[in-house]
C-alpha positions as CSV (number, residue, x, y, z in Angstrom):
1,M,-4.2,1.9,-9.5
2,N,-4.5,-1.5,-11.2
3,K,-2.0,-3.3,-9.0
4,F,-1.6,-3.4,-5.2
5,T,1.6,-5.4,-5.0
6,K,4.6,-3.1,-5.6
7,I,7.7,-3.7,-7.8
8,T,11.3,-3.1,-6.7
9,A,13.6,-2.9,-9.7
10,S,17.3,-3.4,-9.6
11,I,19.0,-0.7,-11.7
12,G,22.1,-1.6,-13.8
13,P,23.8,-1.2,-17.1
14,N,20.8,-1.9,-19.3
15,C,18.4,0.4,-17.6
16,E,20.3,3.3,-16.1
17,D,19.6,5.9,-18.8
18,C,16.9,8.4,-18.3
19,E,14.6,7.3,-21.0
20,T,14.6,3.6,-20.0
21,L,14.1,4.4,-16.3
22,T,11.2,6.7,-17.1
23,Q,9.5,4.0,-19.1
24,M,10.1,1.5,-16.3
25,I,8.6,3.8,-13.7
26,L,5.6,4.5,-15.9
27,A,5.2,0.7,-16.4
28,G,5.0,0.0,-12.7
29,V,8.3,0.4,-10.8
30,N,7.7,1.7,-7.3
31,M,11.2,1.4,-5.8
32,C,14.6,1.4,-7.4
33,R,17.3,-0.8,-5.9
34,L,21.0,0.4,-6.4
35,N,23.4,-2.5,-5.7
36,F,26.5,-1.1,-4.1
37,S,28.4,-4.3,-4.8
38,H,28.8,-2.7,-8.3
39,D,30.0,0.8,-9.1
40,T,31.5,3.4,-6.8
41,G,29.4,5.7,-4.6
42,D,29.6,8.7,-6.8
43,V,28.4,6.7,-9.8
44,Q,25.4,5.4,-7.8
45,G,24.9,9.0,-6.6
46,K,24.3,10.2,-10.1
47,K,21.7,7.5,-10.5
48,I,20.0,8.7,-7.4
49,D,19.9,12.2,-8.7
50,M,18.4,11.0,-12.0
51,I,15.7,8.9,-10.3
52,R,14.8,11.9,-8.2
53,E,14.6,14.1,-11.2
54,I,12.4,11.7,-13.1
55,S,10.1,11.3,-10.1
56,S,9.7,15.0,-9.8
57,E,9.0,15.4,-13.6
58,L,6.4,12.7,-13.5
59,N,4.9,13.9,-10.2
60,M,5.1,10.3,-9.0
61,P,6.8,9.3,-5.7
62,V,9.5,6.6,-6.2
63,A,11.5,5.1,-3.4
64,I,15.2,4.5,-3.6
65,M,16.9,1.6,-1.8
66,I,20.7,1.3,-1.6
67,D,21.8,-2.3,-1.2
68,L,25.1,-2.7,0.7
69,Q,27.5,-5.6,-0.4
70,G,28.0,-6.8,3.2
71,P,30.6,-9.4,4.3
72,K,30.5,-11.7,1.2
73,H,33.2,-14.3,1.8
74,R,35.5,-15.8,-0.8
75,I,38.4,-18.1,-0.8
76,G,41.8,-17.0,-2.1
77,N,43.6,-17.7,-5.4
78,F,45.2,-20.9,-6.6
79,E,48.6,-21.3,-8.3
80,T,47.0,-21.3,-11.7
81,E,43.7,-20.4,-13.2
82,Q,42.8,-24.0,-13.8
83,K,40.2,-25.9,-11.9
84,Y,41.6,-28.3,-9.3
85,P,40.0,-31.7,-8.9
86,L,38.3,-32.8,-5.7
87,V,37.6,-36.4,-4.5
88,I,34.7,-37.1,-2.2
89,G,36.2,-38.1,1.2
90,Q,39.5,-36.3,0.8
91,T,40.7,-33.7,3.2
92,F,41.1,-30.1,2.0
93,T,42.6,-27.3,4.1
94,F,41.7,-23.7,4.5
95,D,44.4,-21.6,6.2
96,S,45.7,-18.1,6.8
97,D,48.7,-18.6,4.5
98,P,48.3,-16.0,1.7
99,T,50.4,-17.9,-0.8
100,P,48.5,-19.3,-3.8
101,G,46.6,-22.6,-3.2
102,N,47.0,-26.0,-4.7
103,E,45.1,-29.3,-4.9
104,K,45.3,-29.7,-1.1
105,R,44.8,-26.2,0.4
106,V,43.8,-22.6,-0.3
107,H,44.0,-19.3,1.6
108,L,41.0,-18.2,3.5
109,P,41.4,-14.4,3.9
110,D,38.9,-13.8,6.7
111,M,40.4,-14.6,10.1
112,D,37.0,-14.0,11.6
113,V,35.8,-17.0,9.6
114,L,38.7,-19.2,10.6
115,D,38.1,-18.2,14.3
116,S,34.4,-18.9,14.1
117,L,34.3,-22.4,12.5
118,N,33.7,-25.5,14.7
119,V,34.2,-29.2,14.0
120,G,31.2,-30.5,12.2
121,D,30.3,-27.1,10.5
122,R,29.5,-27.2,6.8
123,I,31.4,-25.1,4.2
124,L,29.4,-24.6,1.0
125,L,31.2,-23.2,-2.0
126,N,30.2,-22.0,-5.4
127,D,26.5,-21.6,-4.6
128,G,26.4,-24.9,-2.7
129,K,27.8,-27.0,-5.6
130,I,30.7,-27.9,-3.3
131,E,30.1,-29.1,0.2
132,M,32.8,-29.7,2.9
133,Q,32.6,-30.5,6.6
134,V,35.1,-29.3,9.1
135,N,36.9,-32.3,10.8
136,N,39.9,-30.6,12.5
137,I,40.8,-27.1,13.7
138,E,44.3,-25.8,14.5
139,P,45.6,-22.3,14.9
140,G,45.4,-20.6,11.6
141,K,43.8,-23.4,9.6
142,V,40.9,-25.8,9.4
143,D,40.8,-29.2,7.7
144,A,37.6,-30.2,6.0
145,T,36.3,-33.4,4.3
146,V,34.9,-33.1,0.8
147,V,31.2,-34.3,0.8
148,R,30.1,-33.0,-2.6
149,G,31.8,-31.4,-5.6
150,T,34.4,-32.4,-8.2
151,E,36.6,-29.3,-8.7
152,I,37.5,-26.0,-7.1
153,W,39.1,-22.8,-8.4
154,S,40.0,-19.3,-7.4
155,R,37.8,-16.8,-5.6
156,R,34.8,-19.0,-5.1
157,G,32.3,-17.5,-2.7
158,F,31.2,-19.6,0.2
159,N,28.4,-19.9,2.8
160,L,28.5,-21.2,6.4
161,P,25.0,-22.3,7.3
162,D,26.0,-23.8,10.7
163,T,28.3,-21.0,11.8
164,E,27.7,-17.6,13.4
165,I,30.6,-15.4,12.3
166,N,31.8,-13.0,14.9
167,T,32.2,-10.0,12.5
168,S,30.7,-6.7,11.8
169,V,27.8,-6.6,9.3
170,L,29.5,-3.5,7.8
171,T,32.8,-4.1,5.9
172,G,35.2,-1.2,5.3
173,K,33.7,-0.9,1.8
174,D,30.2,-0.8,3.2
175,R,31.1,2.0,5.7
176,A,32.6,4.1,2.9
177,D,29.6,3.4,0.6
178,L,27.1,4.2,3.4
179,E,28.9,7.3,4.4
180,Y,28.5,8.7,0.9
181,A,25.0,7.4,0.3
182,I,23.7,9.1,3.4
183,T,24.5,12.4,1.9
184,K,22.1,11.6,-0.9
185,K,19.2,10.7,1.5
186,P,18.1,7.3,0.2
187,D,14.7,6.2,1.5
188,Y,15.9,2.7,2.4
189,V,19.2,1.0,3.1
190,A,19.3,-2.8,2.7
191,I,21.9,-4.7,4.7
192,S,23.3,-8.0,3.5
193,F,24.0,-11.2,5.4
194,V,22.2,-10.2,8.6
195,Q,22.7,-12.7,11.4
196,K,21.1,-11.0,14.4
197,P,19.1,-7.9,15.5
198,E,22.3,-6.3,16.7
199,D,23.5,-6.1,13.1
200,V,20.5,-3.9,12.4
201,A,21.2,-1.8,15.4
202,E,24.8,-1.3,14.3
203,V,23.7,0.1,10.9
204,R,21.1,2.3,12.5
205,D,23.6,3.8,14.9
206,F,25.9,4.4,12.0
207,I,23.2,6.3,10.1
208,T,21.8,8.3,13.0
209,Q,25.2,9.5,14.0
210,R,25.6,11.1,10.5
211,S,22.1,12.1,9.5
212,S,18.8,13.3,11.0
213,A,16.9,12.0,7.9
214,P,14.5,9.1,8.8
215,I,16.2,6.6,6.5
216,K,14.7,3.1,6.9
217,I,16.5,-0.2,7.1
218,I,15.7,-3.4,5.2
219,A,17.2,-6.6,6.6
220,K,18.0,-9.1,4.0
221,I,17.3,-12.7,5.1
222,E,19.7,-15.0,3.4
223,R,21.3,-16.9,6.3
224,Q,20.1,-19.9,8.3
225,N,20.6,-18.1,11.7
226,A,18.7,-15.1,10.4
227,V,15.7,-17.4,9.7
228,E,15.9,-18.7,13.2
229,R,15.8,-15.1,14.6
230,I,13.4,-13.6,12.2
231,T,11.0,-12.2,14.9
232,D,13.8,-10.3,16.6
233,I,15.4,-9.1,13.4
234,A,12.0,-7.9,12.0
235,A,11.4,-6.1,15.2
236,A,14.8,-4.3,14.9
237,A,14.4,-3.5,11.2
238,D,11.9,-1.4,9.2
239,G,11.3,-4.1,6.7
240,I,12.5,-7.5,5.4
241,M,13.8,-8.8,2.1
242,I,13.6,-12.5,1.5
243,A,16.8,-13.0,-0.5
244,R,16.0,-16.4,-1.9
245,G,19.3,-16.8,-3.7
246,D,21.8,-17.2,-0.9
247,L,18.9,-18.4,1.4
248,A,18.4,-21.5,-0.9
249,V,22.1,-22.3,-0.4
250,E,22.0,-22.0,3.3
251,V,18.8,-23.9,4.0
252,P,17.4,-27.0,2.1
253,Y,16.0,-25.6,-1.1
254,A,12.7,-27.4,-0.6
255,E,12.1,-25.4,2.6
256,V,12.4,-22.0,1.0
257,P,8.7,-21.6,0.1
258,A,7.5,-22.5,3.6
259,I,10.2,-20.2,5.1
260,S,9.0,-17.4,2.8
261,R,5.4,-17.8,3.9
262,H,6.4,-17.8,7.5
263,I,8.4,-14.6,7.1
264,I,5.6,-12.9,5.2
265,R,3.2,-13.8,8.1
266,E,5.6,-12.6,10.7
267,C,6.1,-9.3,9.0
268,R,2.4,-8.8,8.6
269,K,1.8,-9.3,12.3
270,M,4.7,-6.9,13.2
271,N,3.7,-4.2,10.7
272,K,6.8,-4.5,8.6
273,P,6.8,-4.5,4.8
274,V,8.4,-7.5,3.1
275,I,10.1,-7.9,-0.3
276,V,10.4,-11.2,-2.2
277,A,13.5,-11.4,-4.3
278,T,15.6,-13.4,-6.7
279,Q,15.0,-15.0,-10.1
280,M,11.3,-14.0,-10.2
281,L,11.5,-13.5,-14.0
282,G,15.0,-14.9,-14.4
283,S,14.5,-16.3,-17.9
284,M,13.7,-12.8,-19.2
285,V,17.4,-11.9,-18.9
286,C,17.6,-13.3,-22.5
287,S,14.0,-13.9,-23.4
288,E,11.0,-11.6,-24.1
289,F,8.7,-14.1,-22.3
290,P,8.6,-15.6,-18.8
291,T,8.3,-19.3,-18.1
292,R,5.0,-20.6,-16.7
293,A,6.7,-21.3,-13.4
294,E,7.9,-17.7,-13.1
295,I,4.4,-16.4,-13.8
296,T,3.1,-18.6,-11.0
297,D,5.9,-17.5,-8.7
298,V,5.1,-13.8,-9.2
299,A,1.4,-14.4,-8.8
300,N,1.9,-16.4,-5.6
301,T,3.8,-13.5,-4.1
302,A,0.7,-11.4,-4.7
303,Y,-1.6,-14.1,-3.3
304,L,0.5,-14.2,-0.1
305,R,0.1,-10.4,0.1
306,A,3.8,-9.6,0.2
307,D,4.4,-5.9,-0.3
308,S,6.8,-6.1,-3.2
309,T,8.3,-8.4,-5.8
310,M,11.9,-7.6,-7.0
311,T,13.9,-7.9,-10.2
312,S,17.6,-8.5,-10.3
313,E,19.5,-9.4,-13.5
314,E,16.2,-9.2,-15.4
315,T,16.4,-5.5,-15.4
316,T,20.2,-4.8,-14.8
317,I,21.5,-6.8,-17.7
318,G,18.3,-8.2,-19.4
319,I,17.6,-7.6,-23.0
320,N,14.4,-5.6,-22.4
321,P,14.0,-4.1,-18.9
322,V,10.9,-2.2,-19.7
323,N,9.2,-5.4,-21.0
324,V,10.2,-7.1,-17.7
325,I,8.4,-4.5,-15.7
326,K,5.3,-4.5,-17.9
327,T,5.2,-8.3,-17.7
328,M,5.6,-8.3,-13.9
329,A,3.0,-5.5,-13.5
330,N,0.5,-7.4,-15.7
331,I,0.9,-10.6,-13.7
332,L,0.5,-8.8,-10.4
333,S,-2.5,-6.8,-11.4
334,H,-4.4,-10.0,-12.4
335,A,-3.3,-11.8,-9.2
336,D,-4.2,-8.8,-7.0
337,A,-7.7,-8.9,-8.5
338,D,-8.0,-12.6,-7.6
339,A,-7.0,-12.6,-3.9
340,I,-6.9,-16.1,-2.3
341,E,-6.2,-15.4,1.3
342,N,-9.1,-13.4,2.9
343,P,-7.6,-10.6,5.1
344,Y,-10.9,-10.2,6.9
345,D,-11.1,-13.8,8.2
346,W,-10.3,-12.7,11.7
347,S,-10.6,-16.2,13.1
348,R,-7.4,-17.0,11.3
349,V,-5.6,-13.7,11.0
350,E,-3.3,-12.4,13.7
351,H,-4.8,-11.3,17.1
352,I,-2.3,-8.8,18.5
353,P,-3.6,-5.9,20.7
354,E,-1.2,-3.4,19.1
355,N,-3.0,-4.0,15.8
356,D,-6.6,-3.5,17.1
357,W,-6.6,0.1,15.9
358,S,-5.5,-0.6,12.4
359,R,-7.8,-3.6,12.2
360,S,-10.8,-1.4,13.2
361,V,-9.9,0.9,10.3
362,A,-9.8,-2.0,7.8
363,S,-13.0,-3.5,9.3
364,M,-14.9,-0.2,9.0
365,A,-13.8,0.1,5.4
366,Y,-14.8,-3.5,4.6
367,L,-18.1,-3.6,6.4
368,N,-19.2,-0.3,4.9
369,R,-18.0,-1.2,1.4
370,A,-15.8,1.9,1.3
371,S,-14.1,2.8,-2.0
372,A,-10.8,3.8,-0.3
373,I,-9.1,4.6,2.9
374,V,-7.5,8.1,3.0
375,V,-4.7,8.7,5.5
376,F,-3.2,12.2,6.2
377,A,0.3,10.9,6.9
378,R,2.8,13.0,8.9
379,D,4.9,9.9,9.1
380,T,4.8,6.3,7.9
381,I,3.4,4.7,11.1
382,A,-0.4,4.8,10.7
383,T,-0.3,4.0,7.0
384,T,2.0,1.1,7.5
385,Q,-0.2,-0.4,10.2
386,I,-3.3,-0.1,8.0
387,A,-1.5,-1.5,5.0
388,C,-0.3,-4.5,7.0
389,R,-4.0,-5.5,7.6
390,K,-4.0,-6.0,3.8
391,P,-7.3,-4.3,2.8
392,D,-8.5,-5.0,-0.7
393,I,-9.3,-1.3,-1.3
394,P,-6.7,1.4,-2.0
395,V,-5.0,3.3,0.9
396,I,-4.4,6.8,-0.3
397,A,-1.7,8.5,1.8
398,V,-1.5,12.3,1.5
399,C,1.9,13.5,2.7
400,N,3.5,16.8,3.4
401,D,7.0,15.4,3.2
402,S,8.5,13.9,0.0
403,M,10.6,11.3,1.9
404,I,7.5,10.0,3.7
405,A,5.7,9.7,0.4
406,N,8.7,7.9,-1.2
407,Q,8.9,5.4,1.7
408,L,5.2,4.6,1.5
409,C,5.7,3.5,-2.1
410,L,6.9,0.1,-0.8
411,L,3.7,-0.8,0.9
412,R,1.1,-3.0,-0.7
413,G,-2.0,-1.2,-1.7
414,V,-0.7,2.2,-0.6
415,F,-0.8,5.1,-3.1
416,P,1.1,8.0,-1.7
417,M,0.7,11.6,-2.8
418,F,3.1,14.4,-1.9
419,D,0.9,17.5,-1.8
420,T,1.4,20.0,1.0
421,E,-1.6,22.0,0.0
422,L,-4.0,19.0,0.0
423,F,-2.4,17.9,3.3
424,G,-3.1,21.3,4.8
425,M,-6.7,21.4,3.6
426,R,-7.3,17.8,4.8
427,D,-9.4,17.3,1.7
428,G,-9.9,13.5,1.5
429,F,-12.5,13.8,-1.3
430,N,-10.1,15.7,-3.6
431,A,-7.4,13.2,-2.8
432,A,-9.7,10.3,-3.8
433,R,-10.7,12.0,-7.0
434,Q,-7.1,12.6,-8.0
435,C,-6.8,8.8,-7.7
436,H,-9.8,8.4,-10.0
437,I,-12.3,7.5,-7.2
438,N,-15.3,9.6,-7.9
439,M,-18.1,7.9,-5.8
440,G,-18.8,5.8,-2.8
441,K,-17.8,6.0,0.9
442,L,-14.3,6.9,2.3
443,V,-12.7,6.0,5.6
444,I,-10.6,9.0,6.5
445,V,-7.8,8.8,9.0
446,D,-6.4,12.0,10.4
447,E,-4.0,11.4,13.2
448,E,-6.2,9.7,15.9
449,K,-9.5,10.6,14.3
450,I,-11.3,8.1,12.1
451,S,-14.4,9.0,10.1
452,L,-16.7,7.5,7.5
453,R,-17.9,9.9,4.8
454,T,-19.9,9.6,1.6
455,M,-18.7,11.1,-1.7
456,D,-21.2,12.9,-3.9
């Protein structure tokens, strides 16, 4: 219980064996991310089974989030594997012709994209290193002027920060992956390249038509139009991931910190957990030590009271995934103990009537100097609302459903316990002692009843 900010770890080739995963969970992993851009569903399914087995053996709830690839757009192939030169000011064409490209044109496989582009829209390729601007549109092709970039080659990914693409958020691959993943009952599903709240509704409908399990949806914010609609998207989703990689391509990179802070505040007001992702300890892919800037980035995420940091390549292909988690947990534990923003400064913190109940719980705990808040959680609602007030004491959630316990692993400061006997007895004191809290006052939340009790 030495860190409140949670860790979401991406699982890949260098950490998908049982021993390494066990060590990572013991070091501080609270949620495992399985990237369905890589590997087939059955391979990822075996990882889900292994994580569940480790969680059971350790008697530690661990959340599982599957991350769908989404409509990642790429240009077609060129006549050769060489790089083709670009000259600033020249015209380059994207068209529906599937033949290999040359120095003047290339195939753009997605007709939805061709049909969605407008004159003046920017096309950013190769993580923004190439920028073009549409200057002419004809049936089956668009002409663009080169603004930035010196060369182009096959299968470059591209971003369209000015364009809303009229396409489904679920590709054919996503549908097949999600159909399989639902059978394994993941705790969370992350959807990529969300543009609008209807994208979340589409995925939710897909899931509810196939399963009665309360699988939660995380919307990844990595597009300009998603930032502009963050309130509506957060309302539709069960949580948000700030995917700073693609986001920093779509919006001016200098704006990413301010956008991140804004999203974290919006999620806090709306009682939605938020994950901060991308390159948090990126240098540790090939180093045993983080940079000073990375240490500060991780700590600032805790200072902002986000719910979770996230690793990507650091754990999937990094030289020492366990060390990455130990390092991140160490940074977070120190930052959590040195909070900057005061959650009880009610003159500045959100005033929303729907949050009055959870604010009263946090206020009671703060004013009475309680050692912990104990919640008997039939679902995630009450615990989430309390956690989003960001109390600086632990919130112990006693659950009688393992999926509820797993899902609560994502929330800052929440320590879930799956214990049907303890839940039935409503023994808050015993729950606190199992979390090594042996004295002081407890605020106990049991459905609509709130009480203050003193431990012996």
